GUKOLLO-453733 format. One record per residue (C-alpha): x, y, z; residue in three letters. Coordinates in steps of 0.25 Angstrom, whole numbers. Each point is the difference from the previous one (the first is absolute). Layout:
<<X Y Z> ALA>;
...
END
This chain:
<<21 87 38> MET>;
<<-9 3 -12> LEU>;
<<-14 6 0> TYR>;
<<-11 1 -11> ILE>;
<<-5 14 0> LEU>;
<<-11 -1 -11> GLY>;
<<-6 -10 -9> LEU>;
<<-7 3 -14> GLY>;
<<-7 -9 -10> HIS>;
<<-6 2 -14> SER>;
<<-8 -9 -10> HIS>;
<<-5 3 -14> PRO>;
<<-15 4 0> ASP>;
<<-4 -11 -10> ASN>;
<<-5 -12 7> LYS>;
<<-7 -13 -4> PHE>;
<<-8 -11 8> ASP>;
<<-1 -15 -2> ASN>;
<<-12 2 -9> LYS>;
<<9 7 -10> PHE>;
<<9 -12 0> LEU>;
<<-11 -10 -1> GLU>;
<<-5 8 -12> ASP>;
<<13 -2 -7> LEU>;
<<-4 -14 -2> GLU>;
<<13 -6 4> VAL>;
<<-6 -12 8> GLY>;
<<-2 7 13> THR>;
<<-12 5 9> THR>;
<<-1 11 10> ALA>;
<<-3 -10 10> GLU>;
<<12 -9 -3> TRP>;
<<9 12 1> ILE>;
<<-5 5 14> GLU>;
<<-1 -14 5> GLU>;
<<15 -4 -4> LYS>;
<<7 13 2> ILE>;
<<-9 9 7> GLY>;
<<3 12 -9> ILE>;
<<-13 8 -4> LYS>;
<<6 12 -7> THR>;
<<14 5 -5> ARG>;
<<6 13 -6> HIS>;
<<7 1 -14> THR>;
<<7 11 -7> SER>;
<<-6 -5 -13> LEU>;
<<-14 3 -5> SER>;
<<-11 -10 2> LEU>;
<<-3 1 -15> ASP>;
<<14 -3 -3> TYR>;
<<0 -13 8> ILE>;
<<-13 -4 -5> ARG>;
<<3 1 -15> THR>;
<<15 -4 0> THR>;
<<1 -9 13> ARG>;
<<14 7 0> ASN>;
<<5 -11 -10> GLN>;
<<12 10 -4> ASP>;
<<6 5 14> PRO>;
<<10 8 -8> LEU>;
<<-12 9 -4> LYS>;
<<-5 1 14> ALA>;
<<9 11 5> LYS>;
<<-4 9 -11> ALA>;
<<-15 -3 2> ALA>;
<<1 3 15> ALA>;
<<-5 13 6> TYR>;
<<10 0 12> ILE>;
<<14 -5 2> THR>;
<<7 -6 11> THR>;
<<7 13 2> THR>;
<<-13 8 1> GLY>;
<<-6 -10 10> LEU>;
<<13 1 8> ALA>;
<<0 15 0> ALA>;
<<-14 0 5> ASN>;
<<3 -9 12> ALA>;
<<13 8 3> ALA>;
<<-8 13 1> ARG>;
<<-9 -6 10> MET>;
<<11 -6 8> ALA>;
<<8 13 0> ILE>;
<<-13 8 4> GLU>;
<<-2 -10 12> ARG>;
<<14 1 4> ALA>;
<<-1 15 1> GLY>;
<<12 3 -9> ILE>;
<<3 5 -14> LYS>;
<<5 -7 -12> PRO>;
<<13 8 1> SER>;
<<2 -6 14> ASP>;
<<2 -14 -6> ILE>;
<<15 -4 -1> GLY>;
<<-2 -14 -6> LEU>;
<<-10 -7 -8> ILE>;
<<-1 -15 -2> ILE>;
<<-10 -7 -9> CYS>;
<<-5 -14 -2> ASN>;
<<-6 -2 -14> CYS>;
<<-2 -13 -7> CYS>;
<<-6 6 -12> THR>;
<<9 12 -3> PRO>;
<<-3 8 -13> THR>;
<<15 1 -3> TYR>;
<<12 -8 5> THR>;
<<7 14 1> ALA>;
<<-2 10 5> PRO>;
<<-4 -7 13> ALA>;
<<-14 1 4> GLU>;
<<5 7 13> ALA>;
<<6 10 -9> HIS>;
<<-13 2 -8> ARG>;
<<-8 2 13> ILE>;
<<11 10 6> ALA>;
<<-2 8 -13> GLN>;
<<-15 0 1> GLU>;
<<1 5 15> LEU>;
<<10 10 -4> LYS>;
<<10 -6 10> SER>;
<<15 0 -1> LYS>;
<<2 -11 9> ALA>;
<<9 -12 -2> VAL>;
<<-9 -11 -7> ALA>;
<<1 -14 -4> TYR>;
<<-8 -13 -1> ASP>;
<<0 -11 10> VAL>;
<<-10 -11 -3> PHE>;
<<-5 -14 2> SER>;
<<-15 2 -4> ALA>;
<<-10 -4 11> CYS>;
<<9 0 12> PRO>;
<<5 14 -2> ALA>;
<<-5 6 13> PHE>;
<<9 -9 8> ALA>;
<<11 1 -10> LEU>;
<<1 15 1> HIS>;
<<-1 1 15> ILE>;
<<10 -11 2> ASP>;
<<9 6 -10> TYR>;
<<0 13 7> LEU>;
<<2 -6 14> ARG>;
<<13 -5 -5> LYS>;
<<5 14 -2> TYR>;
<<7 8 12> ARG>;
<<-10 10 5> GLU>;
<<9 12 -3> ASP>;
<<2 -5 -15> ALA>;
<<-15 2 -3> LEU>;
<<-6 14 -4> PRO>;
<<-10 6 9> ASP>;
<<-12 -6 -9> TYR>;
<<0 -12 -9> VAL>;
<<-12 -2 -10> LEU>;
<<-2 -15 -3> CYS>;
<<-10 -4 -11> ILE>;
<<-6 -12 -6> SER>;
<<-8 1 -13> THR>;
<<-4 -9 -11> ALA>;
<<-10 -1 -11> THR>;
<<-1 -15 -1> ILE>;
<<-13 0 -7> THR>;
<<7 4 -13> GLN>;
<<7 -13 1> HIS>;
<<-12 -9 2> VAL>;
<<-5 -9 -10> ASN>;
<<-15 2 1> TYR>;
<<-3 -13 -7> ASN>;
<<6 -7 13> ASP>;
<<-12 0 10> ARG>;
<<9 -1 12> THR>;
<<11 11 -3> ASP>;
<<-11 9 -4> GLY>;
<<-7 -1 13> ALA>;
<<12 2 9> ILE>;
<<7 12 -4> TRP>;
<<-2 15 2> SER>;
<<8 13 -2> ASP>;
<<5 9 11> GLY>;
<<11 7 8> ALA>;
<<4 3 14> ALA>;
<<10 9 6> ALA>;
<<6 1 14> TRP>;
<<9 11 6> ILE>;
<<11 -6 9> VAL>;
<<9 7 10> SER>;
<<11 -3 10> SER>;
<<0 14 5> ARG>;
<<-14 4 2> HIS>;
<<-11 -8 7> LYS>;
<<-13 -4 -7> GLY>;
<<-13 -7 2> ARG>;
<<7 -14 -1> LEU>;
<<13 -4 6> GLU>;
<<7 -12 -7> ILE>;
<<2 -11 11> VAL>;
<<6 -11 -9> ASP>;
<<1 -4 -15> SER>;
<<4 -12 -8> THR>;
<<2 -3 -15> PHE>;
<<5 -13 -6> MET>;
<<-1 -6 -14> ALA>;
<<2 -14 -7> ASP>;
<<5 3 -14> PRO>;
<<0 -15 -4> THR>;
<<-15 2 -1> ARG>;
<<1 14 -8> CYS>;
<<-8 -5 -12> THR>;
<<-13 -4 8> ALA>;
<<-4 15 -2> VAL>;
<<3 8 -12> VAL>;
<<-4 13 -4> VAL>;
<<4 1 -15> ASN>;
<<1 15 -4> ASN>;
<<-1 -5 -15> LEU>;
<<-11 -10 3> GLY>;
<<-10 -5 10> PHE>;
<<1 -3 15> PHE>;
<<3 -15 3> GLN>;
<<0 -8 13> GLN>;
<<-1 -14 5> ASP>;
<<-13 3 7> GLY>;
<<-2 -12 9> ARG>;
<<15 0 4> ALA>;
<<0 15 3> VAL>;
<<-13 0 8> ARG>;
<<5 -12 9> ASP>;
<<13 7 2> PHE>;
<<-6 13 3> SER>;
<<-9 -5 11> VAL>;
<<10 -9 7> ARG>;
<<11 11 -1> GLN>;
<<-9 11 6> THR>;
<<-5 -10 11> VAL>;
<<15 -2 3> ARG>;
<<3 15 1> LEU>;
<<-12 3 9> ILE>;
<<4 -12 9> LYS>;
<<14 5 2> ALA>;
<<-5 14 2> ILE>;
<<-10 -5 11> GLU>;
<<11 -7 7> GLU>;
<<10 12 0> THR>;
<<-9 11 2> HIS>;
<<-11 -5 9> ASN>;
<<-11 4 -10> ILE>;
<<-14 1 6> ASP>;
<<-10 -1 -11> TRP>;
<<-11 6 8> THR>;
<<7 13 -1> ARG>;
<<10 -1 -11> ASP>;
<<-2 0 -15> ILE>;
<<4 -9 -12> PHE>;
<<2 5 -14> VAL>;
<<4 -10 -10> GLY>;
<<3 0 -15> HIS>;
<<-13 2 -7> GLN>;
<<1 -12 -10> ALA>;
<<-14 -4 2> ASN>;
<<-10 0 11> ARG>;
<<-2 -16 1> THR>;
<<16 -1 3> MET>;
<<-1 11 10> LEU>;
<<-12 -8 7> ASP>;
<<9 -12 0> GLN>;
<<11 7 7> ILE>;
<<-8 8 11> VAL>;
<<-8 -13 3> ASN>;
<<13 -7 2> ASN>;
<<5 10 10> ARG>;
<<-14 3 6> GLU>;
<<1 15 -4> ILE>;
<<-14 6 2> PRO>;
<<-6 7 -12> GLU>;
<<-1 13 8> SER>;
<<15 0 1> ASN>;
<<3 -4 -15> HIS>;
<<1 12 -9> TRP>;
<<-1 -3 -15> HIS>;
<<-5 5 -13> ASN>;
<<1 -12 -9> ALA>;
<<-15 -2 -2> SER>;
<<-1 14 -6> ASP>;
<<14 3 -6> TYR>;
<<5 -14 -4> GLY>;
<<15 -3 0> ASN>;
<<8 13 -1> GLN>;
<<13 -6 -1> ALA>;
<<10 7 10> GLY>;
<<-10 11 3> ALA>;
<<-9 -10 6> SER>;
<<3 0 15> ALA>;
<<4 15 1> PRO>;
<<-13 4 -7> THR>;
<<-7 -7 11> VAL>;
<<8 8 11> LEU>;
<<-2 13 -8> SER>;
<<-15 -2 0> MET>;
<<0 -3 15> ASN>;
<<9 11 3> TRP>;
<<-10 7 9> ASP>;
<<-4 -13 8> ARG>;
<<14 -1 6> LEU>;
<<0 0 15> ARG>;
<<12 3 9> THR>;
<<6 -13 5> GLY>;
<<-6 -8 -10> GLN>;
<<10 -9 -8> ARG>;
<<-2 -3 -15> ILE>;
<<5 -13 -6> VAL>;
<<2 0 -15> SER>;
<<5 -13 -7> ALA>;
<<2 0 -15> VAL>;
<<4 -10 -10> VAL>;
<<2 0 -15> GLY>;
<<9 -1 -12> ALA>;
<<14 -4 2> GLY>;
<<-5 -8 6> LEU>;
<<2 9 12> SER>;
<<-7 3 13> TRP>;
<<1 10 12> GLY>;
<<-6 6 12> SER>;
<<-1 14 7> VAL>;
<<-4 2 14> VAL>;
<<-5 14 4> MET>;
<<-5 7 12> LYS>;
<<-10 12 0> ALA>;
<<6 11 8> VAL>;
END
C-alpha cells in the first residue's frame, strides 16, 4: 500500500494575461484565446520585457535570461510537500524527478534538487513529461513495500516557456512554468491512500509532442488534442466501472492542457463543476506538474472517504491514471 503524505507546488511570480499576447501582434486576440483554450493567465520564468522584445527567438539564450530555474521551482515545491508531510529533508531516502526541460543532461535534475535541499538521498530522473504523476505512482507501486525507504520525494518541474516561440499564437497561449512535489510512503499513512494506478505509452507516436532543449516546443496540436480527450475519457470510464465512482461525492483532476479540453471531458462523463478541481484557466499547461499542482492547491479541501480520480496524458505518447482515497 502507498500513501501520499504531503503535496507542494511552486510557480514563478511573473505572469501574463491574454491582453499581453494580443499586444505582441502575432494574429491573436484575448477573446480568441479565452474562447478556444480557456486560459486567462499563465506563469513564466522569463521577464515580460524579455518576451515582449525578443519573442524568445533564440531559446538557447532563455536559460540565461530566466530569473528562476527548474531546480529552484522544484525545491520550493518540495519544501512545501515536506512541511505538509511533517518530516525533514534528511528523512527522505529517495528522490525521483520528472523534468522535460533540464538545465543539464548530467547531473540529473534529481541530483540538483537533492543538493538544493541538502539531502543525501538516492536521486535519479524518471520522466515522461505531462503524465508524470501517474508514472511516478505506478512506478513506485511496482516495488516491494520493504524495498522502498520510509519516504520518497517525487517531483515534476518544467520551464517550458523558455522553449516557446512567442511568434506562434497558439503555443504562446498554452504553456506555463511550474513544479509540483509529493511525498510517498509505503510504511507511513498519509492523507491520501493510493487505491489504483496505471501507466501506458505508444512510442510509435512519440514525435507528436517534442520538447527540444536546443530549440522550440513542437506538437501536432489537433491530433494531440483529439487523442488527449478520447484517452482521458477512456481512462475515466474504466475507473468508473472498476471502482464504482460517485461523481456527487468524488473528485476528478485531469491534466491541465487547457480549460476547453477539460470541459469536453467532464461534460462527456457528467462530472459536476463542483467536483472538478482544476487550475488551467489561471496557470495554463504546466506539463507534468499540472495535475499534482491542482491537488496541492486543494490539499485542505480533502474529505475523509472521498475518492480522487486523476487521469493524465501527454508526450510519449503516454497516459495514466491514479485513484486515491482521502483517509
